[in-house]
N, C-alpha and C positions, 0 to 999 in steps of 0.2 A: 267182692264183685258181683254181679247178676250174672244170671245164664248165658246171657249173651254179650259176655263182655271178652274183650279179645288183647292181646298183646303185642302183636304184631300185623302186617301188612302185609301177606306174601304175594311176590311176583311169580306167576305162575309162568313155566315153560313151553313152549309147542313141544306136544305129545306126550303130555306130563299127566297121567293118569292121577285124578283127584281123591284124596278118602272123604268118606260121609263125613268126618269133622270138618273137613276143609270145604263140602259143598254145602254145609250146615252155614260155617261162616258167612259164605256168600249171599246164603239167603236170608240175613240178618238187616241186608240192603246198608244202608249207613254205618263204617266200622263203628262199633261201641266200645267208649272205653272209661276204667275207674276214674281216672282224673287226668288231668292234662300230663302226668308223669309218662303215664301209662302210655298217653298218645305219641308224646314226643319221643318213645322209645319204639316206637310202631316202625317207624321210616329212617331207612336211607342203611339197614343193616343187611347182612349176607343173606340173601333171597326175598329181601323185601323190597317193598314198590319205594321210588324215591319219592318223597312231597314236593309234589309241585301246587301251579294255581288251578284252583277247582276242585283240590281233594276235601272232603265232607268227612265229620266226626260225631260224635256224639259222646258228653260226659255224664257221668251218672252222680259223682258230687254235686255237679252244679245244675244239674238239669237241664242242659245246652245243648242245641244241635249249632254244630259251627263250621265255617267256610275257610279252606287259606286262602290267600288273595294276595299269594306269589311273595310275602314280604313279612306273612304273619298271619296269625289266627283271629279272625272275628265271627262274632254271633249273628245267625241267621235273624233276620226281621230285630237287630239289634238298636242300641241307641239309649240313652237315658240310663238307668241303675239297672245294675243285673245281680240275685240276690246269691249270697256266698255261702252264710251259715249263720248259726242264731246259736249263742251260749246263754245259757242261764246262772246268772247268778245265786250261789249258795245261800246258806244261812249262815250270819256271823264270820265274815270272812274276813280278810285283811285283802285282799288281792285276786285276780282272776286270770288267767292267762288263755289267750284265744290264739293255739298253733293254726301255721298255713294258712294265715289271713290272706296273705301275699303273695303271687307268683306271677310270671310273666304277662299273664292272660292279661293284666288290669296294668297300666300305668299310676291310677289315683283309684283314692277308694274314698267310700264314705262311712262311717261308724254310729250308730243310733243307741244311745245308751238309754233305755227305758225303765221308769216305775220303781220300785226296793227303795230304800231310804236308806243312810248312811249317819254315824255319829258326827257332833259337831265339828269335822274337821277337811280338810282339803283333799280332793279326789284327782290322780295324776295317771299322766299317759305315757309307757315307757315302750319303747320299740328294744324288741328283743331277737334273740336267735336261740331256737332249743330254751333248753332249762336255763340258759348265762343270760344275765342281762347285762350287755357289753358298756364299757364306759362312753358317756359322749355328754356334750354340752350344749344347752338349751341357751338362747336369749330370745326374751317374751315381752309384748308389749300388752296390757292388758287394762279394760276398761271395766267396772262393777257401777250396781247400782244398790246400793243398801238402803233400805226404803225408800226418802227421799234425797240420801248422802251420795251424791256421785263420787268417782275415785279415778285417777288414772296411776299407770304405776309402769316401769321398767325393768327390768330384773332378769338374774341368769340361776339356773339351777342344775347342776349336776345330777339329780335323779329323776329329771321327769319334764314333762311340761304340767304345771300346774292348770288344772284344767276348771275347775270350778270350786266352789266353798262347799261350804259341808251345808245339808239342810238334812234334818230329820224326818222331813215328812215328802220327800221327794228325788231322785236320783236321775238326773234325766240331761243329756244333752248331746247335739248334733258334732258329730268333728270330720272335718275333712283333712285327709292325708294326700301329698302330692309326690309321688315317685319314693314310695319305701321300700320299692325293691328292686329299685333301680341304684345303680354304682352310684350315688351322687347325694348333695343335702337333699334330706327331706324336710320338705314345709308342713305346717301345721295350722288348722282354723276351727277354733273349737266356738260354739255359741251355749249358752244356756238359760234356761229362765229356772228360778226358785220361787218358793213364798214357803216360808220358817211357820206365817200367819195371815190371817187375812189382810193383816192392815201391813202387812212387809213382806212387800214383791220382791223379788232378789234376780238380777240380771247380771252377764257377764260375757264379754268376747275376749279371746287371747289368740294371738297370731304368734307363731314363732316358727323356729327351724332348728335341725338336727345339725349340730356342722361337723359332719364326718360324712364319708361315701360308703359306707358301709351298705350291702343287699340285705335288706330285714325281711322277714319271713312272718314272725307275730308281732302280739304286742300285749300289753298288759294292761290290765284298768284295778290301780291301786291306791289306797286309800291312806296317809300320811301318818294317822295314829287311830284308832279304835276299828271299825269295822262295818260292814257292807251288808246286808239282807235285802233278798230278794231282786226282782227286777232281769233284762234281759240285757243281748250286749249281739247285735246285729249287723252284717258286715255284707258290704255292698260294691260292688267294683264300678267305675263308670266305664263303658263299651267304648272301646275304640274307634268301631266305626256303626 
């Protein structure tokens, strides 16, 4: 936590003598918190303010100034995509876990996988909780164009959503996730464009769902066989207001 971060927003009483530390806390202006976890815990406890409409907060992990609208937190000047995190894919790895990607701050998310390369295998998205990948079932429909040959298919998979095929020249995709943190079915839409050679452009689109009501916080990008090398995974939240 930074020098201005706090873990509570105190409610002072009439005639109370404030300490230097309490006055310093007031002098920060908008309360500063390390993340939404500390923010949510800072209100309503013993000696703390009651959370009410108009309350402001700043989050260090997402660099956001937020306000409480009476029912939920919203980003000041929000709208569109809000950057959450970037994860770098290492060298010759079979999977990458992005922890703490989903929270109560956003309902829907945009994930961009950019750069890097894979061996010629399929890449999957898996929603996870901590280090344990929970059991799930995916149904999905996908369309691909391999060179000049189109293909359509419907399939199911118990290990994750197959997002795009292997491409030794590039590892890129745009992923929309709808409601992964909410306790309901999570839907997914994935678009990818690949090019193995100058004359062999490849593209695909996948839509699907996770048929359970689990609230997820993390996800994996994993290759079904072989390895991935290089590239980044950027996570954005769709602002609620």
